[in-house]
Backbone as CSV, one residue per row, in Angstrom:
resi,resn,N_x,N_y,N_z,CA_x,CA_y,CA_z,C_x,C_y,C_z
1,UNK,5.350,-98.561,-80.578,6.649,-97.981,-80.324,6.477,-96.753,-79.449
2,UNK,7.317,-96.629,-78.451,7.305,-95.465,-77.567,8.373,-94.487,-78.021
3,UNK,8.115,-93.227,-77.771,9.051,-92.188,-78.160,9.238,-91.233,-76.992
4,UNK,10.467,-90.960,-76.659,10.770,-89.926,-75.674,11.677,-88.905,-76.350
5,UNK,11.537,-87.671,-75.927,12.231,-86.557,-76.572,13.127,-85.850,-75.557
6,UNK,14.369,-85.536,-75.920,15.198,-84.733,-75.022,14.612,-83.328,-74.887
7,UNK,14.525,-82.854,-73.663,14.004,-81.516,-73.397,14.849,-80.875,-72.307
8,UNK,14.987,-79.559,-72.376,15.792,-78.823,-71.403,14.886,-78.246,-70.322
9,UNK,15.242,-78.456,-69.054,14.480,-77.885,-67.945,14.730,-76.383,-67.890
10,UNK,13.650,-75.611,-67.953,13.817,-74.155,-67.903,13.230,-73.551,-66.632
11,UNK,12.408,-74.307,-65.902,11.879,-73.851,-64.614,11.379,-75.057,-63.840
12,UNK,11.511,-75.012,-62.516,11.019,-76.081,-61.656,10.076,-75.472,-60.631
13,UNK,8.908,-76.133,-60.468,7.905,-75.707,-59.492,7.420,-76.948,-58.754
14,UNK,8.075,-77.267,-57.631,7.715,-78.461,-56.870,8.049,-79.717,-57.637
15,UNK,7.033,-80.560,-57.862,7.273,-81.811,-58.581,6.909,-81.718,-60.061
16,UNK,6.867,-80.484,-60.580,6.641,-80.252,-62.008,7.697,-79.286,-62.536
17,UNK,7.886,-79.331,-63.837,8.860,-78.448,-64.470,8.298,-77.938,-65.782
18,UNK,8.849,-76.830,-66.215,8.637,-76.364,-67.579,9.875,-76.768,-68.346
19,UNK,9.647,-77.474,-69.451,10.757,-77.928,-70.288,10.602,-77.345,-71.682
20,UNK,11.707,-77.262,-72.397,11.708,-76.674,-73.729,12.209,-77.695,-74.740
21,UNK,11.493,-77.751,-75.864,11.889,-78.614,-76.978,11.340,-78.005,-78.256
22,UNK,12.170,-77.872,-79.256,11.721,-77.405,-80.559,11.120,-76.013,-80.556
23,UNK,11.572,-75.159,-79.647,11.067,-73.795,-79.584,9.755,-73.656,-78.837
24,UNK,9.251,-74.746,-78.271,8.015,-74.715,-77.493,8.294,-75.144,-76.063
25,UNK,7.426,-74.751,-75.143,7.584,-75.185,-73.758,6.408,-76.063,-73.357
26,UNK,6.707,-77.004,-72.461,5.734,-77.988,-72.008,5.859,-78.159,-70.498
27,UNK,4.789,-78.614,-69.884,4.800,-78.929,-68.456,5.118,-80.422,-68.323
28,UNK,6.030,-80.750,-67.416,6.452,-82.136,-67.239,6.470,-82.501,-65.764
29,UNK,6.013,-83.703,-65.458,6.094,-84.217,-64.094,7.510,-84.665,-63.778
30,UNK,7.957,-84.353,-62.571,9.304,-84.738,-62.133,9.275,-85.857,-61.100
31,UNK,8.133,-86.480,-60.902,7.974,-87.469,-59.850,8.892,-88.675,-60.000
32,UNK,9.391,-88.935,-61.186,10.218,-90.117,-61.432,11.718,-89.849,-61.295
33,UNK,12.097,-88.592,-61.057,13.519,-88.238,-61.001,13.867,-87.523,-59.706
34,UNK,15.105,-87.708,-59.290,15.682,-86.960,-58.174,16.820,-86.113,-58.717
35,UNK,17.132,-85.059,-58.002,18.335,-84.282,-58.287,18.394,-83.730,-59.710
36,UNK,17.330,-83.060,-60.148,17.381,-82.345,-61.422,17.378,-80.856,-61.131
37,UNK,18.012,-80.103,-62.001,18.138,-78.666,-61.828,17.823,-77.967,-63.139
38,UNK,17.458,-76.691,-63.032,17.246,-75.880,-64.222,18.521,-75.945,-65.065
39,UNK,18.352,-76.170,-66.362,19.480,-76.300,-67.274,19.796,-77.737,-67.626
40,UNK,19.317,-78.693,-66.813,19.518,-80.109,-67.120,18.672,-80.512,-68.323
41,UNK,19.094,-81.574,-68.981,18.302,-82.187,-70.045,17.689,-83.472,-69.505
42,UNK,16.439,-83.724,-69.894,15.735,-84.936,-69.501,15.066,-85.542,-70.731
43,UNK,14.738,-86.824,-70.635,13.888,-87.450,-71.647,12.444,-87.219,-71.226
44,UNK,11.659,-86.670,-72.124,10.252,-86.378,-71.875,9.398,-87.425,-72.571
45,UNK,8.551,-88.105,-71.791,7.675,-89.143,-72.344,6.325,-89.075,-71.638
46,UNK,5.268,-88.909,-72.411,3.893,-88.910,-71.890,3.719,-87.914,-70.746
47,UNK,4.392,-86.779,-70.860,4.238,-85.728,-69.861,5.116,-85.866,-68.634
48,UNK,6.007,-86.841,-68.630,6.894,-87.044,-67.484,8.351,-87.030,-67.917
49,UNK,9.193,-86.447,-67.082,10.630,-86.552,-67.259,11.019,-87.919,-66.721
50,UNK,11.558,-88.787,-67.588,11.803,-90.168,-67.172,13.278,-90.499,-66.973
51,UNK,14.165,-89.627,-67.449,15.598,-89.891,-67.306,16.365,-88.603,-67.503
52,UNK,17.381,-88.400,-66.690,18.278,-87.264,-66.866,19.309,-87.635,-67.926
53,UNK,19.621,-86.682,-68.819,20.553,-86.934,-69.914,21.810,-86.092,-69.788
54,UNK,22.884,-86.629,-70.325,24.111,-85.865,-70.497,23.850,-84.766,-71.530
55,UNK,24.333,-83.568,-71.285,24.091,-82.429,-72.168,24.521,-82.721,-73.605
56,UNK,25.712,-83.285,-73.788,26.200,-83.557,-75.144,25.321,-84.576,-75.870
57,UNK,24.910,-85.610,-75.169,24.038,-86.619,-75.766,22.698,-86.007,-76.174
58,UNK,22.131,-85.175,-75.294,20.847,-84.532,-75.596,20.973,-83.601,-76.798
59,UNK,22.019,-82.791,-76.831,22.190,-81.852,-77.938,22.419,-82.572,-79.267
60,UNK,23.149,-83.685,-79.246,23.361,-84.458,-80.465,22.048,-85.073,-80.949
61,UNK,21.243,-85.594,-80.033,19.945,-86.157,-80.406,19.037,-85.090,-80.989
62,UNK,19.012,-83.915,-80.379,18.191,-82.819,-80.895,18.664,-82.381,-82.280
63,UNK,19.985,-82.385,-82.496,20.525,-82.042,-83.809,20.056,-83.048,-84.862
64,UNK,20.083,-84.322,-84.513,19.629,-85.357,-85.443,18.134,-85.242,-85.741
65,UNK,17.344,-84.912,-84.736,15.903,-84.713,-84.945,15.680,-83.544,-85.887
66,UNK,16.399,-82.446,-85.675,16.293,-81.289,-86.578,16.683,-81.669,-88.002
67,UNK,17.724,-82.468,-88.125,18.195,-82.896,-89.445,17.127,-83.731,-90.161
68,UNK,16.412,-84.567,-89.430,15.338,-85.374,-90.034,14.179,-84.498,-90.492
69,UNK,13.937,-83.398,-89.790,12.839,-82.506,-90.150,13.185,-81.646,-91.351
70,UNK,14.460,-81.353,-91.544,14.918,-80.510,-92.646,15.905,-81.293,-93.497
71,UNK,15.409,-82.164,-94.392,16.328,-82.974,-95.195,17.180,-82.103,-96.113
72,UNK,18.358,-82.614,-96.490,19.221,-81.854,-97.409,18.514,-81.556,-98.722
73,UNK,18.909,-80.492,-99.367,18.320,-80.106,-100.657,18.412,-81.259,-101.632
74,UNK,17.363,-81.451,-102.390,17.329,-82.494,-103.390,16.818,-83.833,-102.885
75,UNK,16.508,-83.912,-101.575,16.036,-85.191,-101.025,14.585,-85.105,-100.555
76,UNK,13.905,-83.993,-100.868,12.524,-83.836,-100.441,11.632,-84.830,-101.147
77,UNK,10.593,-85.276,-100.432,9.607,-86.163,-101.058,8.680,-85.341,-101.926
78,UNK,8.221,-85.932,-103.026,7.305,-85.205,-103.918,5.866,-85.544,-103.613
């Protein structure tokens, strides 16, 4: 199974970008995308931005990921 994560572009340097996810920053290749700008959301997979995302869709996905990491009280595994 492959997994890609929504990440926000925070800086662009040629064909690479710095993206942010989960409070950390990562370097991502932009070779697969055209017309991305600082502030855009992209899907990050294996070090590459593979798709530009709608802001609302990206934020909802990130919210769901956060929710999976912090389950509601009383549902923790023992």
